[in-house]
N, C-alpha and C positions, 0 to 999 in steps of 0.2 A: 503493501501500500507505501504511491509515493507520499513524504511526510506526514504517514500515519492518519491519511485522511481514507474515509469510506467511501469512494467515487462511485462503486459497483461498475468501474469499467470491466470488462471482461475478455474474452476472445475474441470478440467483434470490434477490438479498441487495437489498433496496429502497433502504434507505438507502446503499450503495455506490454503486448506477448513480446515485441524485438527486446524491451528491458529485462524478461526472464530468461532470455535465451542467446545464446553464444554461437553463432556457426565459427566453422574451422575447416580450412581446405589445407592439404597437403599433397605434392605432388610430386612424383618422381621417376626414372625409366620405367617403373614396372605399373604403376597406373595413378591415380587419383585419388584420395579419400577423402568422402566432404563426410564432415560430421557438424551434431548440433548438441550442445550442452546446456543442461538447466542450471543459472547461475541466480535467479531470483523466483522469490514465490517460497512459501511453505510448502506449498502441496505440487500434487503431481502434476504434468502436462500429459494431453489435455485434461482438462477437469472436468465433473458432468455436463456442464453447458456444453462444450465442445466433445460429443463421443468419439472423434478420432482425427487427428492427423494424420497427412500421408507426405513423407519425404522421398522426392524425387531427383533420379541424380540422371543426365541425359548429357553423351557426347554430342559432338557437333562437327559435321565437316566443313572442310575449308570455304565451302560456298553459304556458310552457317545452316545448313541444312540439320537436322536431328540426325543419326545415327542409329536405326530400332533395334539393332543388335545389341548395342551399347546406352541400351536404358536400365535403370535397378532404379525399386522404389520400397519402401519401407512402411508399415503400416504402426501407428504410435496411437494405441487403443486399448480401452480393454474391451475382453470378450466376455459378455454376459447372458445368461438366459434366464428366461423368468420359468420355472417349472413347480409347479402345484401352486404350492403358497408362499414360497422363497426364491430370491435370484440364487443362482449357481453363475461362478465365475470360471469360464473355460480356459482363459488365460489373458495374461495383462502387460501389456508390452510401453504402459503408458512411461514417462522420464520420472523417475522422483528426484527431490534437489539434489544437484551435483552427478547424477547421472548422464551417461555420453550415449547417443545411438548415431551410428555410421553406416555408409556405404561405399561401396571402392568400385572403381571401373577399371579394370587392367587396361597397361600398356601393352602395345603391339609386342615386345618382348616375353612378356608374362603371358598372354593370350596363345602367342606361339607353343613354349613350354608345356601349358595345360592338353593345346589343343595333340600335340606329339605324346604327353601321356597318356592321355585318352586313347590315341590310336593304338599305343602299346599294349594298353590294357584289353582293350579288344582284341586285341592279336593274342594273346595269353590267356589259353584256357587250361585250366589246369582241376583238380578236384583235391577241395577243399580235406574232406575226408568222408568216409564208406560206414554204413554201419548195415548191420544186418540182424533180422528180430526173428527168433524162430522160436514157437511154441513147444513148451514139454509134450 
């Protein structure tokens, strides 16, 4: 609450939301990492007023067009369901004070390594174990 004033500004007040989140970007030859950390507010982001926030990372080509193979997103939200006479929490990816969420986009060298590893794995077939059961 800025200056300890209860002005009831919430998720629809961009400056207030931005004041409670710190974005970070780190890039190197392996790719780019985008992150958001909660730095203000004494509760989870998002709160009940905004049931979910979505973080998107999109690589663009030299012409400024998005590259669909280089898009990633993550949902920041609680997943709850009302069952019978109570709520059940299935999962919760909200950010609590001081927590960070990140999305990474791989650089071309890292993508090449992953594609090669995937091809190598697909070409390597083996039986991990074998069991046999006989009834007495």
